[in-house]
N, C-alpha and C positions, 0 to 999 in steps of 0.2 A: 799220460791221459790227454787225449786230444779231443777238443770240441769243435765241430764244424757246423756253421750256419750256411746251409746250401740253398741260396736263392729263396730265403724266407720272406714272407710278406703277409699283410693283412689288408683286405680291401682292394678296390680297383682303382687304377690310375684314370684320370688325374685325381689328385686329392686323396690317395690311399692313406688310411690311418697309419700304416707302416709300409712305406715303399720297399720294394724288393731289395734285400741286402744280403751280402755273403761275407763270411770271415772264417778264419781258422785260428784257434788258440791252442797252444801246446806249452808244456813246461819250458820256461825260459824264453818264450816268444808270445807275448800278448796278442790277442786278436782285437782288431779295432773295427767297431761298427759306427759309422758316421751318419747321423740322422738329424733332422731339424724338426721344428715345431714343438709345442709343449707336450703333446701326447706320445709322439713316436719314440722318444727315449725310454719311456716306461714300458711301452709295448715290446720294444726290442729287448729290454732286460727280462721281461716276463717270459718271452719266447726263448731267449738264450739260457735262462735258468730252469727251463722245463716246466714253468708254471702255467704256460698258455700254449696251445697248439697253433701254429701258423696256418693260414688258409692256403698258402702255397709254399712249396719248398719243404726241407727237412732239417731237423737238428740231430746230428749224429755224434755219439760219444764213442770214441775209438771205432768208428765205422758202423755203429749200431744205433738204430732208432729206439731209444729206451728212455722215455721222459722220466720215469720213476728214478732211474739211476742218476740222471742229471740233477733231479731235485735233491737227491741224497747227498751228492758230492759238491754241488755248487751253491754258494750262499749269495743272496742279493745284498749288495752293499750300497747304502744311501740312495735307494730307489724311491723317488718322490711318491708319497701316499701309500707306500708299501713297506719299505724298510729304511726309514729315515728317523733320526731322533727328533723330538720336539726342540725347537730352537732355543728354548730357555732352560734346557736340561744342562746341568754341569757335567764336566767330564767324569767326575767322581761317580755321579749317579748313573751315567751311561755304563761305566765299567761294572758297577754293582749289579745293574739289571742284566747285562749281558753275561756276567758270570753265572747268575742264577739260571738264565736261559740255557747256558751251556752245561748245566748240571753240576756246577762247582759252587762251593760254599762262598757266598759273597761277603766274607768278613772284611772289616776295615783294613786289617793287615794285608789280606790278599789283594784288595783294591789298590792299596798303596804300592804293593810289590809290582803289580801290573803297570801302574803309572811310572814307577821308577824304571822298570825294564824298557819302557818306551821313551824314557827321557821327557815325560810330560807332567811331572809332579808339579811344576810351576803353574800349570793350567788346570789343576785339579778342581778348583772351585769356580772356574770360568764357564760361562754359558757357551755351548758349542757354536752358536751363531757368531760368536766374537773371536773365535780362534782362527789362525791362518788356515787356508784350505789344505795345505800339506799336512798340518797337524790333524785336521778333521779326518782326512783320508787315511792317514796312518793309524789313528785310533780305531776307526770302524773296520778297517781291513784286518788288523791284528785280533780284534775281538771276534770277528766272524770266523777266523781260523781256529779259535778255541773250541768250536763246536765239533763234536765227534763226527768223523767221517767226511768233514769238509776239506777238500783238497783243491777246490776251484772257486773262483770269485767272478761275479758279474758286477762291475763297478759302474754306477750310473751318473753321468753328467757332472763330474767334479768341477768342470769349468763354470758351473752356475754359481759357485760360491766366490768367484773372483780369484785373484792371484795369478801368477804366471803358470803357463802350462808346464814349463821346465821344472818348477817347484813341486807340483803335485805328481808329475810323471816320475820324478825321482823315487817316490814311494812305490809306484807301480813297478818300476824297474827293479828295485831292491827285492820286492816280493817275488817277482818272476825269476830272479837269480837264485832264489831258494827252491825252485822247482815247482812253484804253484802255477796252475793254469789260470790265466786271467783273460776275461773278456772285458774290454773297455768300451762302453757306450758313450759317445761324446759328440759334440757338434762338428760340422764339417771343417770349420775354421781351426778348431783345436786339433782335429784329427790330422790336418796337414802338418802341423808342428810335431805331433806324436810320431807320425810316419818317419819323419827325419830323425827322431830320437831313438827309434827302435834299434838302429845300428849300434847304439851305445851299450846294448845288452850283450855281454859276452856269451858265447855258447856254453851250455852247462858243462860239457866235458872240459872246457878250458878253465872254468871256475873251479872244478874239482881238483885241478892240479896246482892251484894257488896255495900259498901259505894260509892255513885256517884262520889266522888272526886277521887276514885281509878280507875275509868273507863274513857277512853279517851272521849267517847261520850255516856253518859249513857241513854239518852232518848230513844234510840232504834227505834224511829219513822223515823227520817231523818238523815242518816249518813253523810250528806254533810256539807261543810263549810257554814258559814253565807253568804248570797248573798246580792248584792246591790238591793234594792227595785226598783231602777230606771232602768227598763228593756228597751232594744232596741226593736224596732218594729220587729215582726216576719216575716213581708212581706215588700217588697219595696214599698215606697209611692212615688207618683208623686211630 
């Protein structure tokens, strides 16, 4: 699944709300959108995720202009004012709410299982604003992938939470190695570092020939965490 931002923009130069940008994201190869100002990263994420039409350019999914398909398959991750957790929410509460949103029963046992799978049990009762950026990104990315049909991610401005680019990009790299299509919206300064790090992502065909124990999720079919088989109803019942 390839997502292409083909010269998309909003507003007129100079001072366009979203200056014209282009990027291509494919399984194993994140696309990088480098934008500045407070508003532009949000707009870029909304456009990339099919939630907003650009005034110029096109967003193509496997060569087709299909915003509905983009919305179904791409989740927005940590987009300010749109898809970010409240700063004082604990990781345990975030997991519980995301499990419910994904249609899975948010039992304490399942919440603990998810935190254990991610190696984040020690942060369970910590406010998300106080965890390292790589922990935050890992948590929100994995929870987004629990949603049915989501095989792509738009990750917004992880650099705003501090920490090293190398630290949080390692999370993006690991997800991309599992075949997830990732669009990374970040600052121009962080993007320069990310571009240099993209070469550390092995081609997917190379990864598939490695020993499965050396790969985080070697099956390649479903990059998500194990789910609770006891699902919540998808519609309210009387």
